[in-house]
SERO-4910 file (N, C-alpha, C, O; in steps of 0.05 Angstrom, whole numbers):
BEGIN
 pado doro    nc1    nc2    nc3   cac1   cac2   cac3    cc1    cc2    cc3    oc1    oc2    oc3
  Unk    A   4991   1304   2627   4977   1330   2623   4974   1333   2595   4993   1330   2579
  Unk    A   4949   1338   2587   4952   1339   2556   4954   1370   2547   4947   1388   2563
  Unk    A   4963   1375   2521   4976   1400   2514   4955   1424   2513   4964   1446   2513
  Unk    A   4926   1421   2512   4908   1440   2521   4905   1448   2551   4893   1469   2555
  Unk    A   4912   1436   2569   4910   1443   2596   4935   1456   2599   4932   1476   2614
  Unk    A   4959   1453   2591   4986   1461   2594   4977   1489   2584   4977   1508   2601
  Unk    A   4970   1493   2558   4963   1525   2546   4946   1537   2566   4953   1560   2573
  Unk    A   4921   1527   2579   4906   1543   2592   4924   1545   2619   4925   1569   2625
  Unk    A   4935   1532   2634   4945   1535   2653   4972   1559   2653   4977   1573   2673
  Unk    A   4984   1561   2635   5006   1582   2622   4989   1604   2625   4992   1618   2645
  Unk    A   4971   1609   2609   4952   1634   2602   4938   1640   2629   4932   1664   2634
  Unk    A   4934   1624   2646   4921   1635   2673   4947   1647   2688   4945   1669   2698
  Unk    A   4970   1635   2689   4989   1644   2712   5006   1665   2691   5025   1677   2700
  Unk    A   5001   1667   2666   5005   1699   2659   4988   1723   2669   4998   1744   2677
  Unk    A   4963   1718   2668   4946   1740   2672   4944   1742   2699   4933   1763   2705
  Unk    A   4952   1724   2724   4949   1730   2748   4976   1739   2760   4977   1743   2784
  Unk    A   5000   1742   2742   5024   1754   2751   5019   1784   2739   5035   1802   2746
  Unk    A   5005   1789   2727   5003   1819   2721   4989   1836   2740   4965   1831   2744
  Unk    A   5000   1855   2753   4987   1861   2776   4985   1893   2770   4979   1908   2789
  Unk    A   4989   1902   2747   4989   1933   2742   4956   1929   2727   4953   1909   2713
  Unk    A   4935   1948   2731   4910   1953   2720   4915   1958   2686   4934   1971   2676
  Unk    A   4899   1949   2675   4901   1960   2644   4874   1974   2637   4852   1964   2641
  Unk    A   4879   1997   2629   4855   2012   2621   4867   2026   2596   4890   2029   2589
  Unk    A   4848   2032   2586   4843   2046   2557   4839   2078   2563   4820   2086   2577
  Unk    A   4858   2096   2553   4848   2127   2550   4869   2141   2542   4887   2130   2528
  Unk    A   4869   2168   2549   4884   2189   2539   4914   2194   2547   4917   2198   2571
  Unk    A   4931   2194   2537   4959   2193   2547   4964   2224   2546   4963   2235   2524
  Unk    A   4970   2241   2574   4980   2267   2569   5005   2276   2557   5008   2298   2548
  Unk    A   5022   2260   2556   5046   2263   2550   5054   2264   2522   5067   2282   2511
  Unk    A   5040   2238   2507   5042   2235   2477   5022   2246   2462   5025   2252   2438
  Unk    A   5001   2251   2474   4976   2261   2467   4961   2244   2447   4957   2252   2424
  Unk    A   4953   2218   2458   4938   2201   2440   4928   2180   2461   4938   2180   2484
  Unk    A   4910   2163   2455   4894   2145   2463   4907   2115   2461   4912   2104   2439
  Unk    A   4912   2104   2484   4927   2075   2484   4919   2062   2509   4906   2074   2526
  Unk    A   4927   2041   2511   4921   2019   2534   4941   2020   2555   4965   2023   2547
  Unk    A   4935   2018   2581   4952   2020   2604   4956   2044   2612   4979   2047   2619
  Unk    A   4942   2063   2615   4943   2085   2626   4946   2083   2653   4938   2062   2664
  Unk    A   4959   2106   2669   4958   2101   2693   4957   2136   2702   4973   2151   2691
  Unk    A   4937   2146   2724   4941   2173   2736   4965   2182   2745   4977   2168   2761
  Unk    A   4973   2204   2736   4997   2216   2743   4995   2239   2761   5010   2240   2780
  Unk    A   4978   2257   2755   4972   2282   2768   4942   2286   2773   4926   2284   2754
  Unk    A   4933   2290   2798   4906   2302   2800   4909   2331   2802   4929   2337   2813
  Unk    A   4893   2351   2792   4898   2378   2791   4866   2388   2805   4844   2387   2792
  Unk    A   4869   2395   2831   4845   2407   2841   4841   2437   2843   4860   2453   2848
  Unk    A   4819   2444   2839   4816   2472   2837   4789   2479   2862   4772   2463   2868
  Unk    A   4791   2499   2872   4774   2512   2891   4747   2509   2878   4731   2495   2890
  Unk    A   4739   2519   2854   4715   2523   2842   4724   2514   2809   4745   2521   2799
  Unk    A   4706   2500   2798   4709   2491   2769   4717   2458   2773   4718   2447   2795
  Unk    A   4724   2446   2745   4722   2420   2743   4754   2411   2752   4757   2387   2758
  Unk    A   4770   2422   2752   4795   2411   2758   4808   2394   2735   4803   2400   2712
  Unk    A   4824   2374   2741   4830   2352   2721   4844   2335   2724   4853   2333   2746
  Unk    A   4853   2317   2706   4871   2287   2718   4894   2291   2688   4890   2301   2665
  Unk    A   4914   2282   2697   4933   2277   2673   4942   2245   2679   4948   2237   2701
  Unk    A   4943   2233   2659   4949   2203   2653   4971   2199   2638   4973   2214   2619
  Unk    A   4989   2180   2640   5007   2168   2621   5009   2135   2614   5006   2116   2629
  Unk    A   5013   2135   2594   5020   2105   2584   5047   2094   2596   5064   2107   2608
  Unk    A   5048   2067   2590   5074   2055   2606   5102   2068   2589   5121   2078   2601
  Unk    A   5102   2067   2564   5126   2080   2550   5129   2113   2561   5151   2121   2568
  Unk    A   5110   2127   2561   5119   2147   2574   5123   2153   2599   5133   2175   2605
  Unk    A   5118   2137   2616   5119   2137   2647   5152   2127   2645   5169   2135   2660
  Unk    A   5156   2112   2628   5190   2096   2627   5203   2125   2616   5223   2134   2628
  Unk    A   5195   2133   2600   5215   2159   2587   5218   2177   2601   5241   2185   2604
  Unk    A   5199   2187   2614   5194   2219   2633   5200   2213   2662   5199   2232   2677
  Unk    A   5207   2186   2671   5210   2179   2698   5184   2183   2712   5190   2189   2735
  Unk    A   5159   2182   2709   5137   2192   2718   5125   2170   2740   5117   2148   2732
  Unk    A   5125   2177   2765   5111   2158   2781   5072   2161   2786   5060   2181   2795
  Unk    A   5063   2140   2780   5034   2142   2784   5026   2152   2809   5041   2148   2829
  Unk    A   5003   2165   2811   4991   2178   2832   4991   2160   2857   5001   2166   2878
  Unk    A   4978   2138   2852   4971   2116   2872   4996   2104   2880   4993   2090   2900
  Unk    A   5020   2104   2870   5046   2089   2879   5059   2110   2898   5077   2102   2914
  Unk    A   5053   2129   2898   5064   2150   2915   5064   2154   2945   5042   2151   2956
  Unk    A   5081   2158   2959   5076   2153   2990   5063   2174   2998   5056   2176   3022
***
């Protein structure tokens, strides 16, 4: 196998191994824009817009936050 195909196969297997979606948005904990945010809390209201709080990977780890989609 040539070197180019090895590099391509390695890149494919690395991207396939990543199961967490990568999104770019606002982290409510460190108050800045970043990649890899996940929804942590959905704030619902009877009337009005409500809201969503999201966190990046480092903030989820630091504060022990569980993404909304991963909760039982």
